[in-house]
C-alpha positions in Angstrom: 110.9 106.0 111.3 109.5 102.5 111.2 108.6 101.2 107.7 106.8 97.8 107.9 107.2 95.3 105.2 104.9 94.4 102.3 101.7 92.7 103.4 98.6 91.3 101.6 94.9 91.7 102.4 93.9 88.9 100.1 92.1 85.9 101.7 93.9 82.5 101.3 92.5 80.2 98.7 90.6 77.5 100.6 91.7 74.7 98.4 95.3 75.7 99.1 94.8 75.3 102.8 94.6 71.5 102.3 97.9 70.0 103.5 100.2 69.0 100.6 98.3 70.9 97.8 100.5 74.0 97.9 103.7 71.9 98.1 102.6 69.9 95.0 101.7 73.0 93.0 105.0 74.6 93.7 107.1 71.5 93.1 105.4 70.7 89.8 105.9 74.3 88.6 109.6 74.1 89.4 109.8 70.8 87.5 107.9 72.1 84.5 110.2 75.2 84.2 113.4 73.0 84.6 112.2 70.3 82.2 113.0 66.6 82.0 116.1 65.2 83.5 116.7 68.2 85.7 118.7 67.8 88.9 116.4 68.2 91.9 118.5 70.1 94.4 115.7 69.9 97.0 113.2 72.2 98.7 114.2 73.5 102.1 112.5 75.5 104.7 113.4 79.2 104.4 114.5 79.1 108.0 117.0 76.3 107.2 118.6 77.5 104.0 122.2 76.6 104.7 123.5 77.2 101.2 123.9 73.6 100.2 121.0 73.5 97.8 122.2 76.8 96.3 125.6 75.3 95.6 123.9 72.4 93.9 122.0 74.8 91.6 125.1 76.9 90.9 127.2 73.8 89.9 124.4 72.4 87.7 124.2 75.8 85.9 127.9 75.9 85.5 127.8 72.4 84.0 125.0 73.5 81.7 122.6 71.1 83.2 118.9 71.7 84.1 118.2 72.0 87.8 115.7 73.2 90.4 116.1 74.7 93.9 113.3 75.6 96.3 112.6 77.3 99.7 109.3 77.2 101.5 107.4 78.6 104.5 104.8 76.4 106.1 102.3 77.6 108.7 100.3 74.9 110.4 100.1 72.2 107.8 99.8 74.4 104.7 102.4 75.9 102.4 102.1 79.7 102.8 104.8 80.9 100.4 107.7 79.5 98.5 110.5 80.7 96.4 112.6 78.8 93.9 115.1 79.0 91.0 114.9 76.6 88.0 117.1 76.4 85.0 116.4 74.4 81.8 118.7 72.6 79.3 119.0 75.6 77.1 120.6 77.8 79.8 117.4 79.8 80.6 116.8 80.4 84.3 113.6 81.6 86.1 112.5 82.6 89.5 109.4 80.8 90.7 107.4 82.4 93.5 104.3 80.8 95.1 101.7 82.5 97.5 98.8 80.8 99.2 97.0 84.2 98.5 96.6 84.7 94.8 98.8 87.4 93.2 97.0 90.2 91.5 95.9 89.3 87.9 98.6 91.4 86.2 102.3 90.7 85.8 104.5 93.2 87.6 106.9 93.4 84.6 107.2 92.0 81.1 109.5 89.2 82.2 107.0 87.7 84.6 104.1 85.3 83.8 101.3 84.2 86.1 100.4 80.5 86.5 98.5 78.1 88.7 95.4 80.2 89.0 97.5 83.2 89.9 99.2 81.5 92.9 102.5 81.4 91.1 104.7 83.9 89.3 107.5 82.8 86.9 110.1 85.5 86.2 112.8 85.0 83.6 116.3 85.9 84.7 117.8 88.6 82.5 120.8 87.6 80.4 123.7 87.5 80.9 122.6 85.2 83.7 124.7 85.2 86.9 123.7 83.1 89.9 124.8 83.9 93.5 123.7 83.3 97.1 122.0 85.9 99.3 123.2 86.7 102.8 120.8 84.0 104.0 122.3 81.4 101.7 119.4 81.3 99.1 120.1 81.0 95.4 119.1 84.0 93.3 119.7 85.7 89.9 121.8 88.9 89.9 120.1 91.4 87.7 122.6 92.9 85.2 122.9 96.7 85.3 123.1 99.0 82.3 125.8 101.3 83.5 125.8 103.7 80.5 122.0 104.4 80.8 122.3 104.6 84.6 124.9 107.3 84.3 122.7 109.2 81.9 119.8 109.0 84.4 122.1 110.2 87.1 122.8 113.5 85.2 119.3 114.7 84.3 117.9 118.2 84.2 114.5 118.5 86.1 111.5 118.4 83.9 108.7 120.9 84.7 105.4 119.1 85.0 102.3 118.7 87.1 100.9 116.1 89.5 98.0 115.4 87.2 100.3 114.8 84.2 102.2 112.2 86.2 99.1 110.5 87.4 97.7 110.3 83.8 100.7 108.4 82.5 102.9 107.3 85.4 105.2 105.0 83.4 106.3 107.9 81.2 107.8 109.7 84.2 109.4 106.7 85.8 113.0 107.4 86.9 112.7 111.0 85.7 113.8 114.1 87.7 110.9 116.6 87.8 109.9 120.0 89.2 106.4 119.9 90.4 104.1 122.1 92.5 101.6 120.4 94.8 99.7 120.3 98.0 101.2 118.1 100.7 98.9 116.4 103.3 99.4 113.5 105.6 99.4 112.0 109.1 101.3 109.3 111.0 100.7 106.7 108.2 100.0 108.7 105.0 102.2 111.2 103.1 100.8 112.5 99.8 101.1 115.2 97.2 98.0 116.3 95.3 97.5 118.6 92.4 94.8 120.9 91.2 92.2 119.1 89.1 93.1 115.5 89.7 91.5 113.1 92.2 94.4 110.9 92.9 97.8 111.8 94.5 101.5 110.9 94.6 103.1 109.2 97.5 105.5 111.8 99.0 108.9 110.6 100.4 112.4 111.6 101.3 113.7 108.2 100.1 116.0 106.5 102.6 115.6 109.4 104.9 111.9 108.5 105.3 109.5 111.4 105.0 108.1 114.5 106.6 107.9 114.8 110.4 104.2 113.8 110.4 104.9 110.4 108.9 105.6 107.7 111.5 105.0 104.2 110.0 103.4 102.5 107.1 103.0 99.2 105.3 104.9 99.5 102.0 103.9 98.2 98.6 105.8 95.9 96.2 106.9 98.4 93.6 110.6 99.3 93.5 112.6 102.3 92.1 114.5 102.1 88.9 113.8 101.3 85.3 115.0 98.9 82.6 116.4 98.9 79.1 114.8 96.9 76.2 116.8 93.8 77.2 115.6 94.0 80.8 118.8 95.2 82.3 118.4 97.4 85.3 118.8 101.2 85.0 119.6 102.3 88.5 117.3 104.9 90.2 118.5 108.5 89.7 120.4 109.2 92.9 118.7 111.7 95.2 120.3 113.5 98.1 117.9 115.6 100.2 118.9 119.2 100.5 118.4 120.2 104.1 118.3 124.0 103.8 116.1 126.8 105.1 113.3 126.0 102.6 113.1 122.4 103.7 113.1 123.6 107.3 110.2 125.9 106.6 108.3 123.1 104.8 108.7 120.8 107.8 107.6 123.4 110.2 104.5 124.0 108.2 103.7 120.2 108.1 103.9 120.2 111.9 101.6 123.2 112.0 99.3 121.4 109.5 98.9 118.4 111.8 98.2 120.7 114.8 95.6 122.7 112.8 93.8 119.5 111.8 93.7 118.3 115.4 92.6 121.6 116.8 89.7 121.9 114.3 88.6 118.4 115.0 88.6 119.1 118.7 86.6 122.3 118.3 84.3 121.1 115.6 83.4 117.4 116.2 81.7 115.6 113.2 82.9 118.3 110.8 85.7 117.8 108.3 88.4 120.2 107.3 91.8 119.2 105.9 94.8 121.5 105.9 97.7 121.1 103.5 101.1 122.6 102.8 101.7 124.0 99.2 105.1 124.2 97.7 107.2 123.5 94.6 109.6 120.5 94.8 112.3 118.9 92.8 112.7 115.1 93.0 112.6 111.8 91.3 109.4 110.0 90.2 109.1 106.3 90.7 106.1 104.8 88.9 104.4 101.5 88.1 104.3 100.0 84.6 101.7 101.0 82.0 100.2 97.4 82.4 99.6 98.0 86.1 98.2 101.4 85.4 95.7 100.0 83.0 94.9 97.1 85.4 94.1 99.6 88.2 91.7 101.4 85.9 89.5 98.3 85.7 89.5 97.6 89.4 86.4 98.3 91.5 86.8 100.7 94.4 85.8 98.1 97.0 88.4 95.5 96.0 91.2 94.9 98.6 94.6 96.5 98.0 96.8 94.8 95.5 100.1 96.1 96.9 101.5 96.7 93.4 102.4 100.3 93.9 104.2 102.6 96.3 103.5 104.0 99.8 100.9 102.9 102.2 99.8 99.3 101.2 101.1 100.0 97.7 98.1 102.2 96.9 99.9 104.8 94.9 100.9 104.4 91.3 103.8 106.9 91.6 105.9 108.5 94.3 108.0 111.7 94.5 111.3 111.2 96.2 112.1 114.8 97.2 115.5 116.3 96.5 114.8 119.9 97.4 112.1 122.5 98.2 112.1 125.3 95.6 110.1 128.0 97.3 108.5 129.0 100.6 105.9 126.5 101.7 102.5 127.8 102.7 99.8 126.3 105.0 96.2 126.5 103.9 92.8 124.8 104.0 92.6 122.3 101.1 89.3 120.4 101.7 86.2 120.9 103.8 
């Protein structure tokens, strides 16, 4: 299965297309975060990040001195995107991210602030701060993990709930193991689980194993699994191992039959709409957006372009179910017409 990376449908800000404007905005934001007297380790092209500027930043942090490090991507003559790390004289370190397309007008988490007319995100690194280099040689903050809470999450008992309850308050179910009954539908780029009485749906996935046979490829969103404690330390996603038994086999057979039934009906009844679905009960982990993003989404108009803040195709979904097992026998039926 091919899963394409996160994309954006936002139109570039015209004033940022002027050569030098984006570079100045990014550089000034790095300087403002680092403060006066900071060591300027330089701003390199992302394609030429050889680790030297990262070493400069690590040494400055170890010496308890302010610093800034940056990496940029330029297309034509305009700065398209940039990423940097800046530390101040008090030992605080932040990630600074710039996009020529404005970020959605909501912070993805409580440690992030928007700046520069939403072209920049400034995200505080969680303490205790540890800096390291990525495989590409770029400087980054290593997010500390709360091992005790991660262990608790890994040993949950499934919570009986409904698709509608999850959609009403996604954040309350984040990183929770649930048992839920729903109607699966999808095609080569969509995979969803709906419930009786609610208009929206969950993204439906097998996790690293991809998804049902009908799903071939999609453009993912920016949300990531896992949760955090009050200090911002990472609580690892509850581990999920897909149970490949006879019930999963039946479910997958029914999804293939669903796709065939949709295609046959469309062929025999042009310009008429019927959607088949596969109904079953599942156990799995819920990954969900924050309550702030949930409230932000409520205020958006339906014609606005995707914000890529969620899960699944173009980040359209506020929560996803990562399936662990199918509980009962899946049944094919007509769900909409």
